[in-house]
Each structure stands twice: as structure tokens, then as C-alpha cells.
VOBAFI-47477 format. One record per residue (C-alpha): residue number from 1; residue in one letter; chain; x, y, z. Coordinates in steps of 0.2 Angstrom, whole numbers. Last residue first. Example, Ala and Ser with C-alpha at 12.3 -4.5 7.8 and 13.67 -1.06 7.14 Angstrom:
<nodes>
> num,residuo,cadena,c1,c2,c3
> 2,S,A,68,-5,36
> 1,A,A,62,-22,39
</nodes>
This chain:
<nodes>
> num,residuo,cadena,c1,c2,c3
> 299,D,A,-22,109,-87
> 298,M,A,-13,122,-99
> 297,R,A,-3,129,-84
> 296,D,A,8,113,-84
> 295,R,A,14,117,-102
> 294,A,A,18,134,-98
> 293,R,A,29,129,-84
> 292,G,A,37,116,-95
> 291,G,A,41,130,-108
> 290,V,A,49,141,-96
> 289,T,A,59,127,-88
> 288,A,A,65,122,-106
> 287,L,A,69,140,-108
> 286,Y,A,82,140,-94
> 285,A,A,90,123,-99
> 284,A,A,91,128,-118
> 283,S,A,99,145,-114
> 282,L,A,111,138,-101
> 281,A,A,117,125,-114
> 280,G,A,118,139,-128
> 279,V,A,129,150,-117
> 278,L,A,140,135,-114
> 277,L,A,141,132,-133
> 276,S,A,145,150,-136
> 275,V,A,159,150,-122
> 274,F,A,167,134,-130
> 273,I,A,165,142,-148
> 272,W,A,174,157,-140
> 271,L,A,188,147,-133
> 270,A,A,191,137,-149
> 269,A,A,192,153,-160
> 268,A,A,205,160,-148
> 267,A,A,215,144,-149
> 266,A,A,214,144,-168
> 265,A,A,218,162,-169
> 264,K,A,234,159,-158
> 263,R,A,239,145,-168
> 262,A,A,237,155,-184
> 261,A,A,247,169,-177
> 260,D,A,261,157,-173
> 259,A,A,261,150,-190
> 258,A,A,261,167,-197
> 257,E,A,275,172,-187
> 256,Q,A,285,156,-191
> 255,A,A,282,159,-209
> 254,K,A,287,178,-207
> 253,Q,A,303,172,-199
> 252,K,A,307,159,-213
> 251,A,A,304,172,-226
> 250,Q,A,316,184,-217
> 249,A,A,329,170,-216
> 248,A,A,327,167,-235
> 247,T,A,330,185,-239
> 246,A,A,345,186,-228
> 245,K,A,352,171,-236
> 244,A,A,348,178,-253
> 243,K,A,357,194,-248
> 242,E,A,372,185,-242
> 241,T,A,374,175,-258
> 240,L,A,372,190,-269
> 239,D,A,385,200,-259
> 238,N,A,397,185,-260
> 237,I,A,394,183,-279
> 236,R,A,396,202,-282
> 235,K,A,412,201,-271
> 234,E,A,419,186,-282
> 233,A,A,415,196,-298
> 232,T,A,425,211,-291
> 231,A,A,440,201,-286
> 230,Q,A,440,191,-302
> 229,D,A,441,207,-313
> 228,V,A,426,214,-322
> 227,G,A,423,212,-340
> 226,T,A,404,208,-338
> 225,Q,A,404,191,-347
> 224,Q,A,421,185,-343
> 223,A,A,421,190,-324
> 222,V,A,403,184,-322
> 221,I,A,407,167,-330
> 220,R,A,424,165,-321
> 219,T,A,416,169,-304
> 218,V,A,401,157,-307
> 217,Q,A,413,143,-310
> 216,A,A,424,147,-295
> 215,K,A,408,147,-284
> 214,D,A,402,131,-291
> 213,E,A,419,122,-287
> 212,A,A,419,130,-269
> 211,T,A,402,123,-265
> 210,M,A,387,137,-263
> 209,E,A,377,135,-248
> 208,G,A,360,131,-241
> 207,N,A,356,116,-252
> 206,A,A,342,123,-261
> 205,L,A,350,140,-262
> 204,S,A,365,132,-270
> 203,T,A,355,122,-283
> 202,T,A,345,138,-289
> 201,L,A,361,148,-289
> 200,I,A,370,135,-300
> 199,R,A,355,133,-312
> 198,G,A,354,152,-313
> 197,V,A,373,153,-317
> 196,E,A,370,140,-331
> 195,A,A,356,150,-338
> 194,R,A,365,166,-338
> 193,A,A,380,158,-347
> 192,E,A,369,150,-360
> 191,A,A,360,167,-364
> 190,P,A,377,176,-364
> 189,N,A,384,162,-377
> 188,A,A,401,156,-370
> 187,T,A,417,162,-379
> 186,A,A,424,170,-364
> 185,A,A,418,157,-351
> 184,A,A,433,146,-352
> 183,D,A,445,160,-353
> 182,P,A,452,157,-335
> 181,T,A,455,138,-340
> 180,D,A,445,126,-328
> 179,R,A,433,119,-341
> 178,R,A,416,114,-336
> 177,F,A,407,101,-347
> 176,L,A,403,88,-334
> 175,T,A,397,101,-321
> 174,D,A,385,108,-333
> 173,T,A,376,90,-335
> 172,L,A,374,90,-317
> 171,Y,A,365,106,-316
> 170,D,A,354,102,-331
> 169,V,A,349,85,-323
> 168,S,A,343,95,-308
> 167,P,A,351,93,-290
> 166,A,A,342,82,-277
> 165,N,A,332,90,-263
> 164,Q,A,323,73,-261
> 163,A,A,307,82,-263
> 162,A,A,313,92,-278
> 161,A,A,318,76,-287
> 160,G,A,300,68,-284
> 159,V,A,292,84,-290
> 158,A,A,303,83,-305
> 157,T,A,299,65,-309
> 156,A,A,280,68,-306
> 155,A,A,280,82,-318
> 154,A,A,289,72,-332
> 153,G,A,276,57,-329
> 152,G,A,262,67,-334
> 151,V,A,252,83,-329
> 150,G,A,235,76,-331
> 149,A,A,237,63,-318
> 148,A,A,241,77,-306
> 147,A,A,226,87,-311
> 146,G,A,214,72,-308
> 145,G,A,222,68,-291
> 144,A,A,220,86,-286
> 143,L,A,201,86,-291
> 142,K,A,198,69,-282
> 141,A,A,207,76,-266
> 140,A,A,196,92,-267
> 139,G,A,181,82,-269
> 138,G,A,185,71,-254
> 137,I,A,190,86,-243
> 136,F,A,173,94,-247
> 135,S,A,163,79,-244
> 134,T,A,172,76,-227
> 133,A,A,169,94,-223
> 132,A,A,150,93,-226
> 131,S,A,149,76,-216
> 130,S,A,159,84,-202
> 129,I,A,148,99,-202
> 128,L,A,132,88,-202
> 127,L,A,139,77,-189
> 126,A,A,144,91,-177
> 125,G,A,127,99,-179
> 124,I,A,118,83,-174
> 123,V,A,129,81,-159
> 122,A,A,126,99,-154
> 121,G,A,107,96,-156
> 120,V,A,108,80,-145
> 119,A,A,118,90,-132
> 118,W,A,106,106,-132
> 117,V,A,90,95,-131
> 116,L,A,98,85,-117
> 115,L,A,102,101,-108
> 114,G,A,84,107,-110
> 113,H,A,77,90,-104
> 112,A,A,88,91,-89
> 111,T,A,82,108,-84
> 110,D,A,64,102,-87
> 109,R,A,68,87,-75
> 108,F,A,76,99,-62
> 107,Y,A,62,110,-62
> 106,V,A,49,96,-60
> 105,E,A,60,89,-46
> 104,G,A,59,106,-37
> 103,S,A,41,107,-39
> 102,H,A,39,91,-30
> 101,L,A,30,78,-40
> 100,D,A,13,70,-39
> 99,V,A,10,73,-58
> 98,W,A,22,74,-72
> 97,K,A,15,81,-88
> 96,T,A,23,74,-104
> 95,R,A,35,84,-113
> 94,L,A,30,94,-128
> 93,R,A,31,112,-121
> 92,G,A,47,109,-112
> 91,A,A,55,101,-128
> 90,V,A,49,116,-138
> 89,Y,A,57,128,-126
> 88,G,A,73,119,-126
> 87,G,A,74,119,-145
> 86,M,A,70,138,-145
> 85,G,A,84,142,-132
> 84,A,A,97,131,-141
> 83,S,A,93,140,-158
> 82,A,A,92,158,-150
> 81,I,A,106,157,-137
> 80,Q,A,117,148,-149
> 79,V,A,114,159,-164
> 78,V,A,117,175,-153
> 77,I,A,134,167,-147
> 76,L,A,139,164,-165
> 75,W,A,134,181,-170
> 74,I,A,144,190,-156
> 73,I,A,159,179,-161
> 72,A,A,157,182,-180
> 71,G,A,155,201,-177
> 70,V,A,171,202,-167
> 69,G,A,180,193,-181
> 68,I,A,173,203,-194
> 67,T,A,178,219,-185
> 66,T,A,196,212,-183
> 65,A,A,196,208,-201
> 64,S,A,191,226,-205
> 63,A,A,174,230,-212
> 62,G,A,172,235,-230
> 61,S,A,184,243,-242
> 60,D,A,201,250,-237
> 59,R,A,209,236,-249
> 58,W,A,196,226,-260
> 57,P,A,194,208,-255
> 56,S,A,179,212,-244
> 55,S,A,178,203,-228
> 54,T,A,168,186,-224
> 53,A,A,160,178,-209
> 52,F,A,148,191,-202
> 51,G,A,143,198,-220
> 50,L,A,125,198,-219
> 49,A,A,123,183,-230
> 48,T,A,136,173,-218
> 47,G,A,125,178,-203
> 46,A,A,109,173,-212
> 45,A,A,117,156,-216
> 44,L,A,122,154,-198
> 43,L,A,105,158,-193
> 42,A,A,97,145,-204
> 41,L,A,109,132,-199
> 40,S,A,106,136,-180
> 39,L,A,87,135,-183
> 38,A,A,89,118,-190
> 37,A,A,99,111,-176
> 36,A,A,89,119,-163
> 35,V,A,73,112,-171
> 34,F,A,81,95,-173
> 33,A,A,85,95,-154
> 32,G,A,68,101,-149
> 31,G,A,61,86,-158
> 30,I,A,73,74,-151
> 29,V,A,69,80,-133
> 28,A,A,51,80,-135
> 27,G,A,51,63,-142
> 26,W,A,63,57,-128
> 25,S,A,52,62,-114
> 24,V,A,64,58,-100
> 23,A,A,56,53,-83
> 22,S,A,55,35,-90
> 21,V,A,38,26,-86
> 20,A,A,36,12,-75
> 19,S,A,35,24,-60
> 18,E,A,42,19,-43
> 17,V,A,30,19,-29
> 16,N,A,36,20,-11
> 15,G,A,31,38,-9
> 14,R,A,19,48,-19
> 13,V,A,23,67,-16
> 12,P,A,12,81,-9
> 11,Y,A,21,98,-10
> 10,S,A,19,106,7
> 9,A,A,36,116,5
> 8,P,A,44,105,19
> 7,H,A,39,89,10
> 6,T,A,23,79,14
> 5,T,A,22,61,13
> 4,T,A,9,49,5
> 3,S,A,9,31,7
> 2,S,A,7,17,-5
> 1,M,A,0,0,0
</nodes>
């Protein structure tokens, strides 16, 4: 025989009887989650159309990147508040009415329903985004594969040699026909001389330094083709080498700075996504209780 107890707040509660029905209204939760996911996609599309995700390609035109970033963060939070809140409210209105329960328990269950709506909606959204990203990456990979196949075997050979940091065939051929006499480059065609120097410089920059044999050959060619003495030619080569090294160092520094900026931007984006999701969870939980109270007042 069941007994009835009275809580301090004078809410009657049925005691010693366990309900055979789950306290979770899964139909209401799933329905609210789909509402939240659909509204989230709609609002994100609206934000993109309003320019919260892109900036103008023209210099000094439109909003700056910082303004775009701040606007995207604000809009992301607004999307979470609106979509998760709407999903939670729908779940609160659609859930079954719980009878003979303390008001605190009803409040807890409504809050839990709101959190479940938020969680299921977040999973649905993540699956949709993951599916879209997978399709995009797969299409890009197929496109790249087709382009690579169209280039042919010669391009593949060149890419393989560059990947192994190997000298080109033309450079190796040049080394076979070098002459060590001072006037070796005097009768060389200027275009051929420039091409040989270019190949030597390319190989040297790839290796990080110029060998003594290459430096001597470039010095002879520059001296004979320009009419300067050996010392002046060698100075030009040294200046060019130092300038190239400085340029490479600056490029490396800029690449490192860009990578560090990208890392910081990714960390900041992850933080704001976390904040927006947390705000969405709170919105869903609160509006689920609002919807639940409205549901209970209908009877």
C-alpha cells in the first residue's frame, strides 16, 4: 500500500511507488534538438549573408578583419542562444506532464530536458559539419588527383627530385662540361652563361650553400661576361649570396610568425566556440523550464 508524505514546501509526493515510465520525454527532446539544429543552420546562413563571416577583398573597403572577427563571435553566441533556447522551449512544451512531483523535481527534469536538447542538437550539428567537411575534402582530393594525372610523368619526376632536394639534370650536365681555364667562359653564349649561373644559384639556395667549385665557375662566368676582374666578380657573388640568405631568413621568420598567429587564432576561436556552446546550454536549460511551466498551466 502506498503512503503519501509531505515535503517541507507542502508539495504532496507519492512515496514507495516507482513509476514504470521513464522520466525523459525522448520524443520532445529529439524534436527540440532538430528544431535547434535547423534554426542554428538557418541563422548561420543568415550571418554569412549579412557579412559576419567574410571580408571584402578590396583594400580599405568594408569592415576590417578584426571587426569581422568580433561580429562573428557575437553572432555565434546569438545563434546559440536563439537556437538552443528555442529547442529547449519546444521540448518543455511537448513533454508529458509529471503528476505528484515536488516542484523542485519538476524544475530539475525540465532543466535536464533542456540540456539533453542542447547535447543532441550539438551532436547533430557536429555530424552535419563533419559530413560536409568530408565531402569537401574528398572532392578536393579527387580534383587534385585528376590534375596530377594530367600533368604526366615528367612532372612527377620533377616533384620527386625536388622532394629529395636533389640537383637537376641540367645542373649535373653543366658540371660535366666545365673547363678550368680562365678564358673558359669568354666564348660562351650570354644566354647560356646566364642559364648556367641560374641553375647553379638555384641548386646552391636549395642546399643552403654554394660549393667552392660552383663559386669558382660562377666567378669565371661573371668576370668574362661583364668584363670585371676576378675580385669584383667574387664580391658580387658574395653579396648576392648574403642577400639571398637574408631573404630566406626573413621568409622563414615571416612563416613562423604566420604559423604562430594561426595557432593563436585557432586557440581563440576554440575558446569562443566553447563559450558560445556553454551559453547555448544555459539558454536551452532555462527556456525548457519556461516551456515546462507553460505546459503545466494548460491543465
